[in-house]
DOKERO-246935 format. One line per 10 residues: number of its first residue (from 1); for each residue x, y, z of N, C-alpha, C. Coordinates in steps of 0.2 Angstrom, whole numbers, plus 5000, padded with zeros to 4 digits. Atoms other than C-alpha are relative to their C-alpha. Layout:
// DOKERO-246935
NUM) X Y Z X Y Z X Y Z | ...
//
This chain:
// DOKERO-246935
1) 5004 4994 5000 5000 5000 5000 5004 5006 5000 | 4996 4994 5000 5014 5012 5004 5004 5001 4994 | 4997 5000 5006 5023 5008 4988 4995 5003 4995 | 5005 4997 5005 5007 5012 4978 4999 5007 5001 | 5001 4993 4999 5005 5029 4986 5006 5004 4997 | 4994 4996 5002 5023 5034 4982 5000 5000 4992 | 5001 5000 5007 5020 5029 4964 4995 5005 4997 | 5005 4995 5002 5004 5039 4963 5003 5007 5001 | 4997 4994 4998 5013 5054 4971 5005 5002 4994 | 4995 4999 5005 5027 5053 4958 4997 5002 4994
11) 5004 4999 5006 5015 5052 4944 4997 5007 5000 | 5004 4994 5000 5005 5067 4950 5005 5006 5000 | 4995 4994 5000 5021 5078 4953 5003 5000 4993 | 4997 5000 5007 5028 5073 4936 4995 5003 4995 | 5005 4997 5005 5011 5078 4927 5000 5007 5001 | 5000 4993 4999 5013 5095 4935 5006 5003 4996 | 4994 4998 5004 5030 5097 4927 4999 5000 4993 | 5000 5001 5007 5024 5092 4910 4998 5006 4996 | 5003 4995 5004 5015 5108 4905 5003 5007 5003 | 4996 4994 4996 5027 5123 4910 4996 5006 4997
21) 5002 4994 5001 5020 5140 4911 5004 5006 5002 | 4995 4995 4998 5029 5157 4913 4999 5002 5007 | 5002 4998 4994 5020 5161 4929 5004 4995 5005 | 4997 5005 4995 5028 5145 4938 5007 4999 4999 | 4993 5002 5002 5045 5145 4930 5005 5002 5006 | 4996 4999 4994 5053 5154 4945 4999 4996 5006 | 5001 5004 4994 5046 5142 4957 5002 4993 4998 | 4998 5006 5002 5052 5127 4947 4994 4995 5001 | 5006 5004 4999 5034 5120 4948 4996 5002 4994 | 5004 4998 5005 5021 5119 4935 4993 5001 5002
31) 5007 4999 4998 5004 5125 4935 4995 4995 4997 | 5004 5006 5002 4991 5111 4935 4995 5003 4995 | 5006 4998 5004 4977 5111 4922 4995 5004 5003 | 5005 4996 4997 4965 5125 4926 4993 4998 4997 | 5006 5002 5002 4947 5119 4925 4996 5006 4997 | 5004 4994 5003 4936 5130 4913 4995 5003 5005 | 5005 4998 4995 4922 5130 4926 5001 4997 5006 | 4998 5004 4994 4929 5126 4943 4993 4999 5004 | 5005 5001 4996 4917 5118 4955 4999 5005 5006 | 5001 4996 4995 4908 5129 4967 4996 4997 5006
41) 5003 5004 4994 4904 5123 4985 4997 5006 5005 | 5003 4995 4996 4892 5134 4995 5002 4999 5007 | 4998 5001 4993 4897 5126 5011 5005 4993 5001 | 4995 5005 5000 4912 5115 5016 4997 4993 5003 | 5003 5006 4997 4901 5103 5026 4996 4996 4995 | 5004 5003 5005 4891 5099 5011 5004 4996 4994 | 4996 5003 5005 4906 5093 5001 5000 4993 5000 | 4999 5007 5000 4910 5076 4996 5005 4997 5005 | 4995 5003 4995 4919 5064 5008 5007 5000 4997 | 4993 5000 5003 4938 5066 5007 5002 5007 5000
51) 4998 4993 4999 4938 5085 5008 5002 5002 5007 | 4998 4997 4993 4948 5093 5022 5002 5007 4999 | 4999 4993 5000 4952 5110 5027 5006 5002 5004 | 4995 4997 4996 4968 5119 5032 4997 5007 5002 | 5004 4994 4998 4959 5132 5042 5004 5006 5002 | 4997 4993 4999 4962 5150 5046 5002 5001 5007 | 4997 5000 4993 4966 5146 5064 5007 4999 5001 | 4992 5001 5000 4984 5142 5060 5003 5006 4998 | 4997 4993 5001 4996 5156 5061 5003 5001 4993 | 4997 4999 5007 5004 5152 5044 4994 5002 4995
61) 5005 4998 5004 4987 5156 5037 4997 5007 5001 | 5001 4993 4998 4986 5173 5045 5003 5004 4994 | 4998 4995 5005 4988 5188 5033 5002 5007 5002 | 4998 4994 4997 4998 5202 5040 5006 5002 4996 | 4994 4999 5004 5010 5207 5026 5004 5006 5003 | 4996 4995 4998 5024 5218 5032 5006 5001 4996 | 4994 4998 5004 5038 5228 5023 5004 5005 5004 | 4995 4995 4997 5053 5237 5030 5004 5003 4994 | 4997 4996 5006 5059 5250 5017 5005 5004 5003 | 4995 4996 4998 5076 5257 5020 5004 5004 4995
71) 4996 4996 5005 5083 5271 5010 5007 5002 5002 | 4993 4998 4998 5102 5273 5010 5002 5006 4995 | 5000 4994 5004 5104 5291 5004 5006 5003 5000 | 4994 4996 5001 5119 5300 4997 4998 5007 5002 | 5001 4993 4998 5119 5317 5006 5006 5005 4999 | 4995 4996 5002 5134 5324 4998 4998 5006 4996 | 5003 4994 5002 5133 5341 4990 4997 4999 4993 | 5002 5000 5007 5130 5335 4972 4993 4997 5000 | 5006 5004 5000 5114 5326 4977 4993 5004 5002 | 5006 4996 4998 5102 5341 4981 4995 4999 4995
81) 5006 5001 5004 5092 5340 4965 4997 4993 5000 | 5002 5007 5000 5091 5321 4966 4995 4999 5006 | 5004 5001 4994 5084 5322 4984 4993 5004 4999 | 5006 4997 5002 5072 5335 4978 4995 4997 4996 | 5004 5004 5005 5066 5324 4964 4997 4995 5003 | 5003 5005 4996 5063 5310 4976 4994 5002 5004 | 5005 4997 4996 5053 5321 4988 4994 5002 4996 | 5006 4998 5004 5042 5328 4974 4996 4994 4997 | 5003 5005 5003 5038 5311 4968 4999 4994 5004 | 5001 5005 4995 5037 5301 4984 4993 4997 5000
91) 5007 5003 5000 5018 5299 4983 4999 4995 4994 | 5000 5005 5006 5020 5290 4966 5003 4994 5002 | 4996 5006 4998 5032 5278 4974 4995 4996 5006 | 5004 5003 4994 5021 5275 4990 4993 4999 5000 | 5007 5000 5000 5004 5277 4984 4997 4993 5001 | 5003 5007 5000 5000 5258 4981 5002 4997 5007 | 4998 5003 4993 5009 5253 4998 4996 5004 5005 | 5003 4996 4995 5001 5267 5008 4992 4999 5000 | 5007 5000 5001 4983 5265 5001 4998 4992 5001 | 5002 5007 4999 4983 5246 5003 5000 4998 5008
101) 5002 5000 4993 4975 5243 5020 5004 4993 5003 | 4997 5006 4997 4984 5226 5022 5007 5001 5002 | 4992 4999 4999 5002 5232 5021 5002 5004 5006 | 4998 4997 4994 5010 5236 5038 5008 5002 4998 | 4994 4998 5003 5025 5246 5032 5004 5005 5005 | 4996 4996 4997 5040 5254 5040 5005 5004 4995 | 4996 4997 5005 5050 5267 5030 5005 5005 5004 | 4994 4997 4997 5067 5274 5036 5005 5002 4996 | 4995 4997 5004 5082 5283 5030 5007 5000 5004 | 4993 4999 4997 5101 5282 5034 5004 5004 4994
111) 4996 4996 5005 5114 5293 5025 5006 4996 4999 | 4994 5003 5002 5130 5288 5016 5005 5002 5006 | 4995 5000 4995 5146 5287 5026 5007 5001 4997 | 4994 4999 5003 5164 5292 5024 5005 4998 5006 | 4995 5002 4995 5178 5283 5034 5006 5004 5001 | 4993 4996 5000 5191 5297 5032 5000 5003 5007 | 4999 4996 4994 5198 5306 5047 4997 5007 4999 | 5003 4994 5001 5192 5322 5039 4993 5000 5002 | 5007 5000 4999 5174 5317 5039 4999 4999 5008 | 5001 5001 4993 5175 5311 5057 5001 5006 5004
121) 4998 4994 4996 5182 5327 5063 4996 5007 4998 | 5003 4993 5002 5172 5340 5053 4992 4999 4998 | 5008 5001 5001 5154 5332 5050 4996 5003 5005 | 5004 4995 4995 5141 5343 5058 4994 4996 5002 | 5006 5002 4998 5126 5332 5059 5001 4995 5006 | 4999 5004 4994 5123 5321 5075 5000 4993 4999 | 5001 5007 5001 5120 5305 5067 5006 4995 4999 | 4994 5005 5001 5132 5290 5069 4999 4996 4994 | 5001 5005 5006 5135 5277 5055 4994 4995 5001 | 5006 5005 5000 5119 5267 5051 4994 5002 5004
131) 5005 4998 4995 5108 5277 5063 4994 5003 4996 | 5006 4997 5004 5090 5280 5056 4999 5007 5002 | 5002 4993 4998 5086 5298 5055 4993 5001 5003 | 5007 4999 4997 5072 5305 5065 4995 5003 4995 | 5005 4998 5005 5056 5308 5056 4999 5007 5002 | 5001 4993 4999 5051 5326 5054 4994 5003 4996 | 5005 4997 5004 5037 5337 5048 5002 5005 4994 | 4999 4996 5006 5036 5349 5033 5005 5006 5002 | 4996 4994 4998 5044 5363 5043 5007 4997 5003 | 4993 5003 4998 5059 5351 5048 5000 4999 5008
141) 5000 5001 4993 5053 5349 5066 5000 4992 5001 | 4999 5007 4999 5059 5332 5072 4995 4997 5005 | 5004 5003 4995 5048 5319 5081 5005 4995 5004 | 4996 5004 4996 5055 5307 5094 4999 4993 4997 | 5001 5007 5003 5054 5292 5082 5004 5000 4994 | 4996 5000 5006 5065 5286 5068 4998 4997 4994 | 5003 5003 5007 5054 5278 5055 4993 5002 5000 | 5007 4999 5001 5037 5281 5047 4996 4994 5000 | 5005 5005 5001 5023 5270 5049 4993 5003 4998 | 5006 4998 5002 5005 5271 5044 4997 5006 5004
151) 5002 4995 4996 5002 5283 5058 5003 5007 4998 | 4997 4994 5002 5014 5295 5051 5001 5001 4993 | 4999 5001 5007 5011 5292 5033 5001 5007 4996 | 4999 4994 5003 5010 5311 5029 5007 5003 5001 | 4993 4997 4999 5028 5314 5035 5005 4996 4996 | 4995 5004 5003 5036 5302 5023 5005 5005 4995 | 4996 4995 5005 5042 5316 5010 5005 5004 5004 | 4995 4996 4996 5049 5327 5024 5005 4996 5003 | 4995 5004 4997 5058 5313 5032 5005 4998 4996 | 4995 5002 5004 5066 5307 5017 5004 5006 4997
161) 4996 4994 5002 5072 5325 5013 5005 5002 5005 | 4995 4999 4995 5088 5324 5023 5005 5005 4999 | 4995 4994 5002 5097 5338 5014 5007 4997 4998 | 4993 5002 5002 5115 5338 5009 5005 5004 5004 | 4995 4997 4996 5131 5343 5017 5006 5001 4995 | 4995 4999 5005 5144 5352 5006 5007 4998 5003 | 4994 5003 4998 5162 5346 5007 5003 5005 5005 | 4998 4995 4996 5167 5363 5015 4997 5000 5007 | 5003 5000 4994 5155 5360 5029 5000 4993 5003 | 4999 5007 4997 5161 5342 5033 4996 4995 4996
171) 5004 5005 5003 5150 5333 5020 5005 4994 4997 | 4996 5006 5002 5156 5316 5013 5003 5001 4993 | 4996 4999 5006 5169 5315 4999 5000 4993 4997 | 4999 5007 5003 5172 5296 4997 4994 4996 5003 | 5006 5003 4997 5154 5289 4999 5000 4993 5001 | 5001 5007 4999 5151 5273 5007 4993 4998 5001 | 5007 5002 4999 5135 5263 5007 4999 4993 5003 | 5000 5006 4997 5139 5246 5012 5001 5000 5008 | 4998 4999 4993 5146 5251 5029 4994 5003 5004 | 5006 4998 4996 5131 5261 5035 4994 4995 4999
181) 5005 5005 5000 5119 5247 5029 5001 4995 5005 | 4999 5006 4995 5128 5234 5039 4999 5003 5007 | 5001 4997 4993 5128 5246 5054 4993 5001 5002 | 5007 5000 4999 5110 5249 5052 4997 4994 5003 | 5003 5006 4998 5106 5231 5054 5003 4998 5007 | 4997 5002 4994 5119 5229 5068 4997 5004 5006 | 5003 4996 4994 5110 5243 5078 4993 4999 5001 | 5007 5002 4999 5093 5234 5078 4999 4996 5006 | 5002 5004 4994 5085 5226 5093 5004 5002 5006 | 4997 4999 4994 5090 5226 5111 5000 5007 5002
191) 5001 4993 4998 5085 5244 5114 5005 5004 4996 | 4995 4996 5004 5098 5250 5101 4997 5005 4996 | 5003 4995 5004 5096 5265 5090 4994 4999 4995 | 5005 5001 5005 5086 5257 5076 4995 4994 5003 | 5005 5005 4997 5076 5245 5088 4993 5001 4997 | 5007 5000 5002 5059 5241 5081 4999 5001 4993 | 5001 4998 5007 5062 5246 5063 5000 4993 4996 | 5000 5007 5004 5067 5228 5056 4996 4995 5004 | 5004 5006 4997 5055 5214 5059 5002 4994 4997 | 4998 5006 5003 5059 5196 5057 4996 4997 4994
201) 5005 5003 5005 5044 5191 5046 4999 5005 4994 | 5002 4995 5006 5044 5207 5035 5005 5000 4994 | 4996 4999 5006 5050 5210 5018 5005 5005 5001 | 4995 4995 4999 5066 5219 5018 5002 5003 4993 | 4999 4997 5007 5068 5232 5004 5005 5006 5002 | 4995 4995 5000 5084 5242 5002 5000 5004 4994 | 5000 4996 5006 5084 5257 4990 5006 5005 5001 | 4994 4996 5000 5101 5266 4986 4998 5006 4996 | 5001 4994 5004 5099 5284 4980 5007 5004 5000 | 4993 4997 5000 5116 5291 4974 5002 5001 4993
211) 4997 4999 5007 5126 5298 4959 5007 4997 5001 | 4994 5002 4999 5141 5289 4966 5000 4992 5000 | 5000 5007 4999 5147 5271 4970 5003 4999 5007 | 4997 5002 4994 5152 5262 4986 5007 5000 5000 | 4992 4999 5000 5170 5267 4990 5004 4996 5005 | 4996 5004 4995 5174 5255 5004 5002 4993 4997 | 4998 5006 5003 5184 5241 4996 5001 4995 5005 | 4999 5005 4995 5186 5232 5013 4994 4996 5001 | 5006 5004 5000 5168 5226 5011 4998 4998 4993 | 5001 5002 5007 5166 5215 4995 4992 5000 4999
221) 5007 5001 5002 5149 5214 4986 4997 4994 5002 | 5002 5006 4998 5148 5196 4990 4999 5000 5008 | 5001 5000 4993 5150 5199 5009 4994 5004 5002 | 5006 4996 4999 5137 5213 5008 4993 4996 4999 | 5005 5005 5001 5125 5201 5000 4999 4995 5005 | 5001 5006 4995 5128 5187 5012 4998 5003 5007 | 5003 4997 4994 5125 5199 5027 4993 5002 4999 | 5008 4999 5001 5108 5204 5020 4996 4994 5000 | 5004 5006 5000 5103 5187 5016 5000 4996 5007 | 4999 5002 4994 5109 5181 5033 4995 5003 5005
231) 5005 4996 4996 5099 5195 5041 4993 4998 4999 | 5007 5002 5002 5083 5188 5033 5000 4993 5001 | 5000 5007 4999 5087 5171 5039 5001 4995 4994 | 4999 5004 5006 5093 5164 5022 4994 5000 4995 | 5006 5000 5004 5076 5168 5014 5001 5006 4995 | 4999 4996 5006 5080 5176 4997 4994 5004 4998 | 5007 4997 5002 5061 5179 4994 4998 5006 5005 | 5002 4995 4996 5061 5191 5009 5005 5006 4999 | 4995 4995 5001 5075 5202 5002 4999 5003 4993 | 4999 4997 5006 5075 5215 4988 5004 5006 5000
241) 4996 4994 5000 5087 5229 4983 4999 5004 4994 | 5001 4996 5006 5084 5243 4971 5005 5006 5000 | 4996 4994 5001 5094 5258 4965 4997 5005 4996 | 5001 4994 5003 5091 5276 4960 5007 5003 4998 | 4993 4999 5001 5108 5278 4952 5001 5004 4993 | 4997 4998 5007 5118 5286 4938 5002 4994 4996 | 4998 5006 5004 5123 5275 4924 5007 5002 4996 | 4993 4999 5003 5140 5273 4915 4999 5005 4994 | 5001 4996 5006 5132 5281 4899 4998 5007 5001 | 5003 4993 4998 5126 5297 4908 5006 5004 4999
251) 4994 4995 5000 5136 5313 4905 5003 5001 5006 | 4996 4999 4994 5149 5316 4917 4997 5006 5005 | 5003 4994 4996 5140 5332 4924 4995 4997 5005 | 5005 5003 4996 5127 5320 4932 5003 4995 5005 | 4997 5005 4996 5140 5309 4941 5004 5003 5005 | 4995 4998 4994 5150 5310 4957 5007 5001 4997 | 4993 4999 5003 5168 5316 4954 5004 4993 4999 | 4996 5006 5001 5175 5298 4957 4997 4996 4994 | 5003 5004 5006 5164 5291 4942 5002 5004 4994 | 4999 4996 5006 5169 5305 4930 5007 4997 4997
261) 4993 5002 5003 5183 5301 4917 5004 5006 5001 | 4996 4995 4998 5195 5312 4926 5007 4997 5002 | 4993 5003 4999 5214 5310 4928 5001 4998 5008 | 4999 5001 4993 5213 5311 4947 4997 4993 5002 | 5004 5006 4998 5201 5296 4948 5002 4994 4995 | 4999 5005 5006 5205 5287 4931 5006 5001 4996 | 4994 4999 5004 5223 5289 4926 5001 4996 4994 | 5000 5005 5006 5221 5274 4915 4997 5003 4994 | 5003 4997 5006 5211 5285 4903 5004 5005 4997 | 4996 4994 5002 5224 5298 4901 5008 4998 4999
271) 4993 5000 5001 5242 5300 4895 5003 5004 5005 | 4997 4997 4994 5250 5304 4911 5007 5003 4999 | 4993 4998 5001 5267 5307 4904 5001 5008 4998 | 5000 4993 5002 5262 5324 4898 4998 5005 5005 | 5001 4995 4995 5262 5340 4908 4992 5001 5001 | 5007 4999 4999 5243 5342 4905 4998 4993 4997 | 5002 5006 5002 5236 5324 4904 4995 5000 4995 | 5005 5000 5006 5227 5320 4888 4996 4994 5000 | 5004 5006 5000 5213 5308 4886 5002 4995 4994 | 4998 5005 5005 5218 5292 4877 4995 4996 4997
281) 5006 5003 5003 5201 5285 4874 5000 4993 4999 | 5000 5007 5001 5204 5267 4876 4993 4997 5001 | 5007 5003 5001 5189 5255 4875 4996 5001 5007 | 5003 5000 4993 5185 5255 4894 4998 5008 5001 | 5001 4993 4999 5186 5274 4895 4994 5003 4996 | 5005 4998 5005 5174 5277 4880 4993 4998 5003 | 5007 5002 4998 5160 5268 4889 4998 5004 5007 | 5001 4996 4994 5162 5279 4905 5000 4995 5006 | 5000 5004 4994 5160 5273 4923 4994 5001 5004 | 5006 5000 4996 5145 5269 4933 5001 4997 5007
291) 4999 5003 4993 5142 5262 4951 5000 4993 5000 | 5000 5007 5002 5148 5245 4947 4999 4995 5006 | 5001 5004 4994 5148 5239 4965 4993 5000 5002 | 5008 5000 4998 5130 5244 4969 4996 4996 4995 | 5004 5004 5005 5124 5237 4952 5001 4993 5001 | 4999 5008 4999 5132 5220 4956 4997 4998 5006 | 5004 5002 4994 5125 5220 4974 4992 4999 4998 | 5007 5001 5002 5108 5223 4966 4998 4994 4996 | 5001 5006 5004 5110 5209 4954 5001 4994 5004 | 4999 5006 4995 5116 5197 4968 4994 4999 5004
301) 5005 5000 4995 5103 5202 4980 4993 4998 4997 | 5007 5002 5003 5088 5199 4968 5001 4994 4995 | 4999 5006 5003 5094 5182 4962 4994 4996 5002 | 5006 5004 4999 5081 5168 4962 4994 5000 4996 | 5006 5000 5005 5070 5173 4948 5004 4997 4993 | 4998 5003 5007 5072 5168 4929 5003 5006 4997 | 4997 4994 5004 5079 5186 4925 5008 4999 5000 | 4993 4999 5001 5096 5188 4918 5003 5006 5004 | 4997 4995 4996 5109 5200 4926 4997 5007 4997 | 5002 4994 5004 5104 5213 4912 4993 5001 5002
311) 5007 4999 4998 5085 5210 4916 4999 5003 5007 | 5000 4997 4993 5088 5213 4934 5002 5007 5001 | 4998 4993 5000 5097 5229 4931 4994 5004 4998 | 5005 4996 5003 5083 5235 4920 4994 5001 5005 | 5006 5000 4996 5069 5230 4933 5002 5004 5007 | 4999 4998 4994 5078 5235 4949 5004 5007 5001 | 4996 4993 5000 5088 5251 4944 4997 5005 4995 | 5003 4995 5004 5081 5267 4938 5005 5006 5000 | 4995 4995 5001 5091 5282 4932 4998 5006 5005 | 5000 4995 4996 5094 5296 4944 4998 5007 4996
321) 5002 4995 5004 5091 5308 4929 4995 4998 4995 | 5005 5002 5005 5077 5299 4921 4995 5006 4999 | 5005 4995 5002 5065 5310 4911 4993 4998 5003 | 5006 5003 4997 5051 5298 4918 5001 4998 5007 | 4998 5002 4993 5058 5299 4936 4994 4998 5004 | 5006 5002 4996 5040 5299 4944 4997 4993 4998 | 5003 5007 5003 5034 5284 4933 5005 4995 5002 | 4995 5006 4998 5050 5274 4936 5000 4999 5008 | 5000 5001 4993 5049 5277 4955 4993 4997 5002 | 5007 5003 4999 5030 5272 4954 5001 4992 4999
331) 5000 5007 5001 5035 5256 4946 5004 4996 5005 | 4997 5003 4994 5047 5252 4960 4996 4999 5006 | 5005 5001 4994 5033 5255 4973 4996 4995 4998 | 5004 5005 5002 5022 5244 4963 5003 4993 5001 | 4996 5006 4999 5035 5230 4963 5000 4998 5007 | 5000 5002 4993 5037 5231 4981 4994 4998 5003 | 5006 5002 4998 5019 5230 4984 4998 4993 4998 | 5002 5007 5002 5017 5214 4974 5005 4995 5004 | 4996 5005 4996 5032 5206 4983 4998 5000 5007 | 5003 5000 4993 5025 5211 5000 4994 4996 5001
341) 5007 5004 5000 5008 5203 4996 5001 4993 4999 | 4999 5007 5002 5015 5187 4990 5000 4996 5006 | 5001 5005 4994 5012 5172 5002 5001 4993 4998 | 5000 5007 5001 5016 5154 5003 4997 4996 5006 | 5003 5004 4994 5005 5142 5013 5002 4993 4999 | 4997 5007 5000 5013 5125 5017 4994 4995 5002 | 5006 5004 4998 5000 5111 5017 5003 4994 5004 | 4997 5005 4995 5002 5099 5032 4995 4994 5000 | 5005 5005 4999 4987 5088 5030 5000 4995 4994 | 5000 5004 5005 4992 5079 5014 5002 5003 4993
351) 4998 4998 5007 4996 5080 4995 4993 5001 4996 | 5006 4999 5004 4982 5087 4984 5000 4995 4994 | 5001 5005 5005 4975 5074 4972 4997 5004 4993 | 5002 4998 5007 4971 5077 4953 4994 4996 4998 | 5005 5003 5003 4954 5072 4946 4998 5003 4994 | 5002 4998 5007 4950 5073 4928 5004 5006 4998 | 4996 4995 5002 4965 5084 4926 5000 5006 5004 | 5001 4994 4996 4960 5096 4939 5002 4999 5007 | 4998 5000 4993 4969 5099 4956 4995 5001 5004 | 5006 4999 4995 4957 5097 4970 5002 5004 5006
361) 4998 4995 4995 4961 5113 4979 4995 5006 4999 | 5003 4994 5000 4951 5128 4984 5003 5005 5005 | 4997 4995 4996 4958 5144 4992 4995 5005 5002 | 5005 4995 4998 4947 5156 5002 5004 5005 5005 | 4997 4994 4996 4951 5173 5010 4994 5003 5004 | 5006 4997 4996 4939 5180 5024 5001 5000 5007 | 4999 5000 4993 4936 5182 5042 4999 4993 5003 | 5001 5007 4997 4937 5167 5054 4993 4997 5000 | 5007 5003 5000 4918 5166 5055 4998 4998 4993 | 5002 5001 5007 4916 5167 5036 5004 4993 4998
371) 4997 5006 5002 4929 5153 5034 4997 4994 5004 | 5003 5006 4996 4921 5142 5048 4994 4998 4997 | 5006 5001 5004 4905 5144 5038 5000 4997 4993 | 4999 5002 5007 4913 5138 5022 4999 5006 4995 | 5001 4994 5004 4912 5156 5015 5007 5003 4999 | 4994 4996 5001 4924 5169 5010 5002 5001 4993 | 4998 4999 5007 4932 5176 4994 5004 4994 4997 | 4997 5005 5004 4937 5163 4982 5006 5003 4996 | 4994 4997 5004 4955 5166 4976 5001 4995 4994 | 4999 5004 5006 4957 5160 4958 5006 4996 4999
381) 4993 5003 5001 4970 5148 4952 5003 5003 4994 | 4997 4997 5006 4983 5154 4940 5003 5007 5001 | 4997 4994 5000 4990 5171 4936 4995 5005 5004 | 5004 4996 4996 4984 5184 4949 4996 4996 5005 | 5003 5004 4994 4979 5170 4961 5005 4995 5003 | 4996 5005 4997 4987 5154 4967 5003 4995 4995 | 4997 5005 5004 4999 5141 4960 5002 4994 5005 | 4998 5005 4995 5003 5124 4968 5007 4998 4998 | 4993 5002 5001 5021 5120 4971 5001 4993 5003 | 4999 5007 4998 5024 5101 4972 5006 4998 5004
391) 4993 5001 4996 5042 5102 4978 4999 5002 5007 | 5001 4998 4993 5036 5111 4994 4994 4998 5003 | 5007 5002 4998 5018 5104 4994 4997 5007 5003 | 5002 4994 4997 5013 5122 4996 4996 5004 4995 | 5004 4996 5004 5001 5135 4989 5003 5007 5000 | 4997 4994 5001 5009 5150 4982 4995 5006 4997 | 5005 4995 5002 4998 5166 4982 5005 5006 4997 | 4997 4995 5003 5004 5179 4970 4999 5007 5003 | 5001 4994 4996 5006 5197 4976 4995 5005 4996 | 5005 4996 5004 4993 5204 4963 4993 4998 5001
401) 5007 5002 4999 4977 5196 4970 4996 5006 5002 | 5004 4994 4999 4963 5208 4970 4995 4998 5006 | 5003 5002 4994 4958 5205 4988 4994 5005 5002 | 5006 4996 4997 4941 5211 4996 5002 5001 5007 | 4997 4999 4993 4950 5218 5012 4994 5000 5005 | 5004 5001 4994 4942 5213 5028 5005 5000 5006 | 4996 5000 4994 4950 5217 5045 5000 4993 5003 | 4999 5006 4997 4957 5202 5053 4999 4994 4996 | 5001 5005 5004 4955 5191 5038 5006 4995 4999 | 4995 5005 5001 4964 5175 5035 4999 4996 4994
411) 5002 5004 5005 4965 5161 5023 4998 4993 5002 | 5002 5007 4999 4958 5143 5022 5001 4997 4993 | 4998 5004 5006 4964 5130 5010 4996 4993 5000 | 5004 5006 5000 4951 5116 5006 5003 4996 4994 | 4997 5004 5005 4958 5101 4997 4998 4993 5001 | 5001 5007 5000 4955 5083 4993 5007 4997 5000 | 4993 5001 5000 4971 5075 4998 5002 4992 5001 | 4998 5006 4999 4981 5059 4998 5004 5000 5007 | 4997 4999 4993 4985 5058 5017 5007 4996 5000 | 4993 5003 5000 5004 5055 5020 5001 4994 5005
421) 5000 5006 4995 5001 5043 5035 4993 4997 5001
//
């Protein structure tokens, strides 16, 4: 009897892999055949024998999507217009997140760092490395809180407007982004400066805003990626990194000094034997210089999909001088919303069976009372709904389901299953 069950399960899993669809490629699982007219059950108690329910009383079926969004912002003198552009368009970025009643969000900002002795002795602001800035109102008046939540949603723009510091006033010259990001994570918990911002189950989103690149060669891209991944318990699906950056092809006037084709920073591009160095225009110099370390971190951190490195850059990086700055920022916000609302429910009461080419599963969303009565919103199978992952024996809910929001709502999964024991 045990051997028979193993064969049946193998055939079932194999059949799911036989018809690949784009929606399931990143999960390495195949979407089962979708019934044209799925069965409708008015009440679970009236269903045929063999149906069981993973009910909404289990914590994994609760739905409290959380996201912690950390801006790592360059506050050097050249960033004034870019910061202003961000503040002007922040509503386009946050609209879908703020208006979605399901999402519990934290938004905070830390500034770039400079490990030089000059910076340590001349910087004028009071913030240490990786410390979240206090939130503030439109008049610049600070609150005794370091990150924005739904309660302070109207303070997001003013909080992210951290201003710039000129070099003469102690502003950063050799901008670092990895070191303050690591420090921000290290200063979370146990009553430390950033206590309460990072939450274990939340989606972590890091957004770099700069016209420079990370300048601290003591921290490799691989090490930074590893620290982020470890911080999220090894769950790549809980991590995403974006960049609002300059690009190699952009004109030098939009770049930080260190990214410009300039003899001080790129002597390989010039004939240095002459009194006045002249441009030699080798192939590398013709392409210009961009934030290679930040770009590589973004590629590494967003692995796990079917996107190529080039496609990851196109999706997760926008130009700091984009003519469509607001729309590009809105696209990042929309992507964060989808990633935050995605959910995976692991089935504990058996493996779903397939009858007449149709997987015997139904997913419902509603209040505990609705679910107990066999009611609730029916979530469709397929794109914009749920998919079954046989490798994990789980139901994967996409982040673009059109939920009919109800306070305290949960999920229930009804299935006809082959019981494991």
